[in-house]
N, C-alpha and C positions, 0 to 999 in steps of 0.2 A: 504493500500500500504506500502510495506517495504522500509524504508530508509536505507542508507548505514550503519548507526549505528545499526539498527535492524538486518540487514543481518549479520553483524559482531557478534552480540550477539548470534544469532541462530547458526552461524558457530562455535563459541566457545563451545556452548553447545553440538553440534554434536561431536566435537573433544573430549570433556570430556567423552561423552558416549562411544566412540570408545576406548579411553584409559582405561576406567573402565572395558570394556569387556576383554581387554588384561590382565588387572591386575588379574581378577578372572577366567581367562580361564582354568587354571590348575584345579581349584576346580570344574568347570563346567564339565570337562571331567572325573572326578575321583569319583568312588563310595567310600563312607566312612561310617563307623559305626555311628549310631545315630538315634534319634527319627524319622527323616524324612522317614526312611525305613519302619517304622510302617505304616505311611500314604500311602506310595507306595503300600504296601501289602493290605491295606484296600481298596485302589482304585481298585486293582485287584479283590477283593471280590465283590465290587459293580458291576464290569463288568460281574460277574458271576451270578448276580441277588440277591446278599445278601443285606440286609438293615441294615445300621448302627443303633446302639442302641438296635435293636431287635436281630440281628444275631451275632453281635460282639460289644464289648465295645468301645465306642469312646467318649472322654471327651470334645468335642468342638462342636460348631454349624456346620452344614453340608456342607456349600458351598466349603470349601477348599478341602475336599476329593472327592467331586463331580467334581471339576476342575481336580484333579489328575486322577480320573476315566476316564474323557474325554480324557486326554492325553494318558492314558494307553490303552484305547480302540483304539485310532488312531495309536499308535506307539508300543504298547506292552511295555516290560520292556526295555526302552531306556533311559539310565541314563542322557544323554544330554537333551532329550526332557522333562524329568521330572524335572530336575534342572532348565530348562529354565523358568518354572513357576515363581519362586521367582526372577530370574534375570530380566525377562521382567517386572514383577511387580515393581521392584526397579527402572528400567529405566523410566517407565511411571510415577512413583511418582516423580522422579527428574524432568521430563519434566513439570509436573503440578506445582511443586515448582517454577520452572523457569518462567512459565506463570503467576502465581499469583504475584510473586515479580516484574516481568517486567511491567505488566499492572498497578500495584499499586504504585510501587516505582521507576521504571526505569531499564534500561539495566544493569547498574553497580551492582545494588543490586541483580538482577536476576542471573548474572554470579557468584557472590560470594556465594549466597544462594545455588545454585545448586552444586557448587564446595564443599562447606562445607558438604552438605548432602551426595553426592556420595562418597567422599574420606575420610569420617570418618571410623575409623577401623571397628566398628560394622556393618555399612552398607555394606562394602566390604565383611566382613566375612560371614554375614548372607544372602547375596544375592544369594548364590547357595545352601542353605539349605531350604528345603520346609517345614517350620514350620507353614505356613499359615499367619504369622504376616506380611509378605511382601505384600501379596494380600490384607489383611485388610487395611494396610497403604495406598496402592494404591487407593482403593475405598474411603477411608477417604479423601485423598488429592484431588481426583477428585471432591468429594462432596464439599469440601472447596472452590475449584475454582468456581463451579457453584453458590455457595452462595455469595462469596465475590466479584467476578469479573463480574458475569452475573446476580446477584440478582434473580436467579431462584430457589425459595424455593422447588418446587416439585422435580426437578431433583437432587438438593442437598440432599433432604431427601431420595430419592431412592438410591443414592450411599451410604449415611450413613447407610441405612438399609442393603445394601449388605456388608458393613464393619462389621456390627453387627452380621450377620449370618455367618461370616467367623471366627472372633475371638472376644470373649467377651471384651477383653481389649480395643478395639476400642470404646466401649460404654462410657468409661470415658470421652474422649474429645468430643464425640457426645453430651452427656448430658450437659456438660459445655457450649457447643455452643448453645444448645437449650435454656438454662437459659439466656445466654447473648442476644440472638435474641428476646426472650420473653419480655425483658425489653426495647429493643430498637426499635423493629418493630413487633408488635403483628400480623399484617396482614400476613407478610411473615412467622411468626412463625407457623401459622396454616397450611400454604402450606408445610413448612418444616416438620412439625410433620406428616401431612397426607402422604407425600411421604415416610417417614421412616416407618410408621405403615403398609402401604400397603405391603412392603417387609417383615418387621420383624415379624409382627403378622401372616401373611400368612404362611411363612416357618415354624415358631415355631409351629403353629397350625396343619399343615399337618403332621409334624414328631411326634408331641404329639399324634395325632390321630392314626397313624400307629404303634407307639412304646409304647404307653401307658405311665405309670409312669417312664419307663426306660429313656425316653428322658430328663425329668426334673432332674432325679437323676444324670445322667451321665454328662449333660451339665452344670447344675447349682449347685445342692447339693454337688456333688463330690468336687468342689473347696473349699467349706467351711469345708470339712472334712479332708483336707490334714493336715499333721503334720507341726508344726511351727518350723522353724530353724532360729532364730534371728541372730545368729553370722554369718551364711553362707549368709543370706540375706544382711547383712551389708557389707560383703566382696564383694559380687557380685555388689552391688550398687557402692561402691568406685572404684572397678576395671573398671566398665563401664565409670565412669567419667575420670579416669586416661587414659584409652585407647582412649577416644574421647575428650581429654582435649581442643583441639582447637575449636571444636564445642561448648562445654559448656562455654569456656572462651569468645568466640565471642558473644554468647547470653547474658552472664553476663555483657558485656559492655553496655547493655541497661540502666543500673543504671545511667550511666554518660551522657546519651543522654537527651537533653533538651525536644525534641518533641517526646513523647512516645505514644500519643493518636492513631496514625495510626497503631500501632501494639499491642494495648491493648488486643485484642482477642487472639492473638498468645501467649502473655505473660501470660495471665490468664489461658489459657488451659495448657500451659507448667507447670506452677506452681502447678496447681491442680493435674495434672497427676503425676508429680514427687513426690509430697507429698503423693499421694495415694498409690504408689507402696509399701512402707514399711508396709502397712496394709495387704498386701497379705501374705498368709501362706508360699509361696515359690516364689522367684524371680529368673528369668533367664535373661541372658544378652540380649537376643533378645526381651524381653518385652519392652525395651527402644526405639526400632525402631519406634513405634507408634508416639512418640513425636518428633522424629528427624526432620520431615518437619517443624514443628512449630519453633523449635530451630534454624534451618537453615535460615528461613526467618528473624527471630529476629537477628541472627548473621550477615547476609548480610546487613540488614537495619542499625544495630548499627555501623558496620565498616564504612559504607559510611557516616553516620551522624557524627560520631566522627571525621572522616577525614575532613569533611566540616566545623566543628565547630571551627577549628583552622585556623587562617590566616597564612598559611605557604607559603614560597617561593617555586618556582618550583623545586629547588634543594632539598629542604627538603622533598617535596612530593615524589620525585623520590627515595630518600634515604630510606624513611619509607616504601614505597611500595616494594623496593628491600629487605629490612630486613624481612618484613612479608612473602614475597614469599620464601625466604631462609628457614625460620622457617617452613612454610607449606611443602616445598619440603623435608626437613630433616625428618619431622614427617611421611610424606607419604612414603618416601623411607624405613624407619625403619619398618613401618607396612607391606609394600609389601614384604620385605625380610622375616619377620616373617611368613607371610601367605604362602610364597613359601616353606619355610623350615619346618614349623610346621602345620599351619592351614589347608593347602590343601594337606597334605602328602598322604591321601588316606588310603586304607585298606592294611596295610603292609603284613599281613598273609592271605589275602583274597583268592588268588589263591590256596595256599596250603590247606586251610580249605575246599574250594570247591572240590578240587581233593580228599581230604580225605573223605568227605561226599559221594562222588560218588563211591569211592572204598570200603568204609566200610558198604555200605547199597545198597539196590535196590531202584528202582524208586518209589515204593509204601511206603517206609519208611518215616514216618512223622518227622518233626523237632519241637522242642519246647525249650524254655529257654529264655535267655537274650534278651530283646527287642531291644537293640541297634545293635545286629549282626544277630540274627536268621531270621528276616524278609528279610534282605539283602541276606543271604545265600539261603533262600528259593526261592527268585526271581532269583538269579544268577544261582542256580543249578536246577531250575524248580521243586521245591518240595513244598509240602503243609505243613502248620503249623497245628499241632494237635489242634482240637477243634476250628479252625480258631481264635485262641487266640494269636494275634500278640502283644498286649500291655500288657506286664507283668511288667510295672512300679511298683515299690514297693508301691507307694501311692494308687494304685488301691486296694491293699489288706489291707494296713494299715487303709484306710478309712472305711473299712467294707462293701463296696459296692459289693465286690466279695470275695467269700470264697475260700481261697487258698487250704485248705484241700479237699474241694469238687472237685476242679479242678484236684488236684493230684490223687484223687480217680478215676476220669473219665479217667485219663491217663493209669491206670492199665490195663495190657493185650494188650496194643497197641504197635506196632513195631515203636519205637521212637529213634532218636538221640537227646539226651538232652544236650544242649550246654549252659554253664554258663561262667561268668567271675569270676575269683578268687577274693573273698571278695568284690564283687560289684554286684549291681543289684539284681536279684531274689535269688542269692546265699546267700543274707543277712539272709534269713529265715531259722530257724532250721528245719522247716517242709520239706523244699526242700532237705537239707542235709540228713535228715533221709530217705526221699523217695529214693534218689539216692543210699544211702548205702544199702537199703533193696531190691530195685527192679532193680538196674542197675549195669552195670559193666563199670569201667573206661577204656577208649580206648586210649586217647592221650591228650597231652597238647601242645598248640601253644602260644609262648610268643610274644607279640606285644610291642614295645618300648613305645608307647603312650597309648594304651588301656589296657595294662596289659596282664595277661594270660587267654587264652580261654581253658576251660576244656570240653572234649567231652565224654559223657557216652552213652552206648547202653542199652536201656530198652525194655523188651518184656514180 
């Protein structure tokens, strides 16, 4: 039965969720260049009967693009429906963060924890980009709820398994949780492990069976073959901390809290995950989303505990709460302004590029080139990508898993519009420049203030 305080807490969470949707609404409605368009196009390929790993390159476990394929099957290329996948995943994660904190630590901690998670810059920014990390985080958070709040190892393991077959990064906190449960509750560990293996082994086994060695190469080996960029990784790491400084600072307060035992698991998982990221060959900002639920619960817990550790008068408490709210509001306002002006600006030259593609070619002309824009153009202009090769990320070729020269050779003789970004993406390779000079004619250039210049070539 809900008390008045419980009702108030749920009402506040509902208000947070509505406010969050309004903050990211512009991004939800706006197509933008980026990796998510690769996944949208792959989802389209799946609806046509194509199999990832066998018929096209895909560098992650399968669940995410099958979710995308389901949405594509239902709605076609509907940008709002497709972007709703990460948005809904983020809101569900926030709800289970709220539930975990509320049932474990009380309504005040739940309110602060969900607030810290939802309105951190990286959560807001990534909530409308379908990279798969939001869905993995959702499954991870639901699993955590069933483990900690319901002591249901089987269900927790099943959701951890779903997280693992969505994005591999989720396996870091999952394995840390496994280790902690093994030492504290061996009986529940067996249930947890069983639930996880049912999902994880079954899905990996099925795709390995149908795709052969391609599955292990693309999903696992590829990530070890990526080139290392230490300086860029350090910059990305520091930028994420700066952009989400309130979340990190709140979690850091745990150092000063006397009673830490109730959040030991959250703290250990957070520490291991954050220390593991620098070992990766390449770090992107959205990688941190996986650990945000843990940091948010630590932050909410630490703020309430710190507040209660001091015997303050009512006036001091009101003053401190007021100051904290002002700092939070200032940070949130600056982030929202940036997202509105820069982060969610959309595809500045999109309409012109689509009009040009339609006027400079016929419906059978194929597209090829930069992976951030070509899949989006293909979907918006209803065109096909040559060889079904949507992911032309540099690392795919630098890793040696795909032969760029062979792909360029396979393009010879095909009616293609080859679209690149000046000095970025696939145009990095001298082989591409040589191919364009030898086999293609330059048609036009479109300058985008954020993305740079798009160069369009006609090859036949």
